[in-house]
Structures are given as structure tokens and as C-alpha cells.
C-alpha positions in Angstrom: -3.8 -51.1 -51.7 -1.0 -52.2 -49.5 1.9 -51.0 -47.2 5.6 -51.6 -47.9 8.0 -51.2 -45.0 9.6 -50.4 -42.8 12.2 -49.1 -45.3 15.4 -47.2 -44.5 14.6 -43.9 -42.9 14.3 -41.1 -45.5 14.0 -37.3 -45.1 11.1 -36.4 -42.8 11.5 -39.9 -41.2 9.5 -41.5 -44.0 9.8 -45.3 -43.6 6.6 -46.7 -45.2 5.3 -46.7 -48.7 1.6 -46.7 -49.4 0.9 -48.3 -52.8 -2.5 -48.3 -54.6 -3.0 -50.2 -57.9 -5.8 -49.9 -60.4 -7.1 -53.4 -61.1 -7.6 -53.0 -64.8 -4.9 -50.6 -66.1 -2.3 -51.5 -63.4 -1.7 -47.8 -62.9 0.2 -47.3 -59.6 0.2 -44.5 -57.1 2.7 -44.6 -54.3 3.5 -42.2 -51.5 6.0 -42.3 -48.6 4.8 -41.8 -45.0 6.5 -41.7 -41.6 3.8 -43.9 -40.1 0.7 -45.8 -41.4 -2.0 -47.8 -39.6 -2.0 -51.1 -41.3 -5.5 -51.9 -40.0 -6.9 -49.3 -42.5 -5.3 -50.9 -45.5 -6.6 -54.0 -47.3 -3.9 -56.4 -48.6 -4.3 -58.2 -52.0 -2.3 -60.2 -54.4 -2.2 -57.5 -57.1 -0.6 -55.1 -54.5 1.9 -57.7 -53.5 3.0 -58.2 -57.1 3.3 -54.4 -57.6 5.3 -54.1 -54.3 7.9 -56.6 -55.5 8.3 -54.7 -58.8 8.7 -51.3 -57.1 11.1 -52.6 -54.4 13.3 -54.4 -57.0 13.5 -51.2 -59.1 14.3 -49.1 -56.0 17.1 -51.5 -55.0 18.7 -51.3 -58.4 18.7 -47.5 -58.4 19.6 -46.8 -54.8 22.8 -48.8 -54.5 24.4 -47.7 -51.2 22.2 -44.6 -50.5 19.2 -46.5 -49.2 17.7 -43.5 -47.5 17.1 -41.8 -50.8 14.3 -44.1 -51.9 11.7 -41.2 -51.7 13.7 -39.2 -54.2 14.0 -42.1 -56.6 10.3 -43.1 -56.3 9.0 -40.8 -59.0 11.4 -42.1 -61.5 10.6 -45.7 -60.6 6.9 -45.0 -60.9 7.4 -43.4 -64.3 9.3 -46.4 -65.6 6.5 -48.8 -64.3 3.7 -46.7 -65.8 5.4 -46.6 -69.2 6.4 -50.3 -69.4 4.0 -52.7 -71.2 2.4 -55.3 -69.0 2.1 -58.9 -70.2 -1.6 -59.4 -69.1 -2.9 -56.3 -71.0 -0.2 -55.9 -73.7 -0.2 -52.1 -73.1 1.4 -49.7 -70.7 -0.6 -48.4 -67.7 -0.2 -44.9 -69.0 -1.8 -45.8 -72.3 -4.8 -47.5 -70.6 -5.2 -44.6 -68.2 -4.9 -41.7 -70.7 -5.7 -43.2 -74.1 -2.3 -42.3 -75.7 1.4 -43.2 -75.4 3.5 -41.3 -73.0 5.7 -38.5 -74.3 9.2 -39.2 -72.9 11.4 -36.3 -71.7 13.7 -36.8 -74.8 10.8 -35.9 -77.1 10.4 -32.6 -75.4 14.0 -31.4 -76.1 14.3 -33.2 -79.4 11.1 -32.5 -81.6 9.5 -35.6 -83.1 6.6 -36.1 -85.5 4.3 -36.7 -82.6 5.2 -33.6 -80.6 5.2 -31.4 -83.7 1.7 -32.6 -84.7 0.4 -31.7 -81.3 1.4 -28.0 -82.0 -0.7 -27.7 -85.1 -4.2 -26.2 -85.3 -5.8 -29.7 -85.6 -4.4 -30.8 -82.2 -7.9 -31.1 -80.8 -8.9 -33.3 -83.7 -5.9 -35.5 -83.1 -6.8 -35.7 -79.4 -10.3 -36.8 -80.4 -8.9 -39.6 -82.5 -6.7 -40.7 -79.7 -9.7 -40.9 -77.4 -11.6 -43.0 -79.9 -8.6 -45.2 -80.2 -8.4 -45.5 -76.4 -11.8 -47.3 -76.3 -10.6 -49.9 -78.8 -7.3 -50.4 -76.9 -9.0 -50.8 -73.6 -11.5 -53.3 -75.0 -8.7 -55.3 -76.6 -6.7 -55.1 -73.3 -9.8 -56.3 -71.3 -10.2 -59.3 -73.6 -6.5 -60.1 -73.3 -6.6 -59.7 -69.5 -9.5 -62.0 -69.2 -7.8 -64.7 -71.4 -4.6 -64.3 -69.3 -6.5 -64.7 -66.0 -8.4 -67.8 -67.3 -5.2 -69.5 -68.4 -3.4 -68.6 -65.2 -6.4 -69.9 -63.2 -6.4 -73.2 -65.2 -2.7 -73.6 -64.6 -3.1 -72.9 -60.9 -6.0 -75.3 -60.5 -4.1 -78.1 -62.1 -1.4 -77.8 -59.4 -3.4 -76.9 -56.3 -4.8 -79.4 -53.8 -8.2 -78.4 -52.5 -8.1 -77.6 -48.7 -10.8 -77.1 -46.2 -10.9 -76.7 -42.4 -13.5 -77.6 -39.9 -14.5 -75.3 -37.0 -12.1 -75.7 -34.1 -9.2 -76.6 -36.4 -5.8 -75.0 -35.4 -4.2 -73.2 -38.4 -1.2 -71.0 -39.2 -1.6 -67.8 -41.1 0.8 -66.5 -43.8 2.8 -63.5 -42.8 2.5 -60.5 -45.1 4.7 -57.3 -45.1 2.0 -55.3 -43.3 1.4 -58.0 -40.6 5.1 -58.8 -39.9 6.6 -58.1 -36.6 8.4 -54.7 -36.5 12.2 -54.9 -36.4 12.6 -58.6 -37.2 13.4 -58.1 -40.9 14.5 -61.2 -42.8 14.4 -63.3 -39.7 10.6 -63.0 -39.6 8.8 -66.4 -39.8 6.7 -67.1 -42.9 3.7 -68.3 -40.8 2.3 -67.1 -37.5 -0.2 -68.6 -35.0 -1.7 -70.9 -34.2 -5.3 -69.6 -34.6 -8.6 -71.3 -34.2 -11.1 -71.6 -37.1 -14.6 -70.6 -35.8 -16.5 -69.8 -38.9 -16.2 -70.5 -42.7 -17.6 -68.8 -45.7 -18.8 -70.2 -49.1 -16.0 -68.3 -51.0 -13.2 -70.2 -49.2 -12.5 -67.7 -46.5 -12.3 -68.5 -42.8 -12.9 -66.4 -39.7 -10.1 -66.9 -37.1 -9.7 -66.2 -33.5 -6.7 -66.3 -31.1 -6.2 -69.0 -28.6 -7.7 -66.7 -25.9 -10.9 -66.4 -28.0 -10.2 -62.9 -29.5 -11.4 -62.8 -33.1 -9.3 -61.4 -35.9 -10.6 -58.3 -37.7 -11.3 -60.0 -41.1 -11.6 -63.4 -42.7 -8.6 -65.0 -44.4 -8.6 -67.0 -47.7 -7.7 -70.7 -47.5 -4.7 -70.1 -49.7 -3.1 -68.1 -46.9 -3.7 -70.7 -44.2 -2.3 -74.1 -43.4 -3.1 -76.7 -40.7 -1.1 -76.5 -37.5 0.1 -79.8 -36.1 1.0 -79.9 -32.4 
């Protein structure tokens, strides 16, 4: 789950987009809000990748009418949910519902699939789809695990291990929901410095401000870099 914004003001003064992504199927739910408390939302890499996709699609459809992003959101979500993803090889709709989505064109122009759904054996066909869904999800899970292993191996070949001692001054990467309001593209990519006062075995570090005030949650080493005075 993550926050996108502030965006151009839409009707009802909606300026923020709350995005939630299912880890396995990549199914996305998104809703516009006038205000959101970012302290109640947990940021993660999956949400960031989804945010980039949604914002890119919105920009392509909005052109000059930037304040209409709320009206275009449902269409963008439909396109995202019915587009096959490379990690799973299937659409989020298929993995969530166990069948391919019926596009609006098929409603107005009958096809073999929509006509079959009107027959007496529609419930039997639905049962077969549900059985098929288990196989599809199992295949997608295997493909997703293989994709993640290959991506991890590629990343590990390039990354340099980093660690920080207690008392080290570090900078923290700026995310969309931690950026300073109103700065826009002029926002710096890193903020701080902060002081490392505790480390965890999973590569996360607890930080505090220079005045000793601790931050609310630990931060992964990939989002930190050493600060040099």
C-alpha cells in the first residue's frame, strides 16, 4: 500500500491516490482522497512499481485536463488488471477470478464465450474454470518464484554490501509519501542526516534525528547511504 500525490486538484478537492496491490496476483485497488495521513500507510517496492505504471497511464490519457485523473482512474485500472504481467505470465484479473476478463466489446458483439455462458451448462463451465484457476495460479506461482530468484541473482551480482555502525550519520532516500509538500520536481532525492542508533539482522536500521528524536520505523540499508560532512 502506498500514497501517490499530491496530484492536480480533482472534483471534491481530491489530490491523493491511495494504492493497494496484492503481492501474488498484482491486482490493484486505487481510490482518490482529498487528504491522507502517510504515517498510516506502509511503503514498499511493489507499490512504487505499480504507482509508476498508473501515473504513466494517467498522463497518457489526461493530456491537458490534469484535474480529470479521478474520472480516468477506472479505465486505467481496468487496463492494468487485464494486461498480462511478465513475472506471472497472466493478467491480475485471471489470477484473481480464475477466468479471462470479458471486454465491453464482447457484451455488444456476441462471441463463443459469451454465448456459452448463456446455456444451461453455464454452472458446469464455471466449475471447469475454477478447476483451471488452481492450475493457472500454481503455474504462475512457480514462474513468479523463478523470476524473483533470477532478479535477486542479477541484483546481488551488482550490489555492494553495505553496513553502518551505531552513531554513523546517514541520508535517507526520499519517497513520494515522505517528500516535502509543494516542492515538486525540485525535491532532493535524499534527506537528513540521521543517526544510526540500532541495527537489525535483516539489514534494517533504526534512525534518529540529530536532536535525538527517533523515527517511527526502521529503514532498509538499500534506502540509506552514508553522510559525509
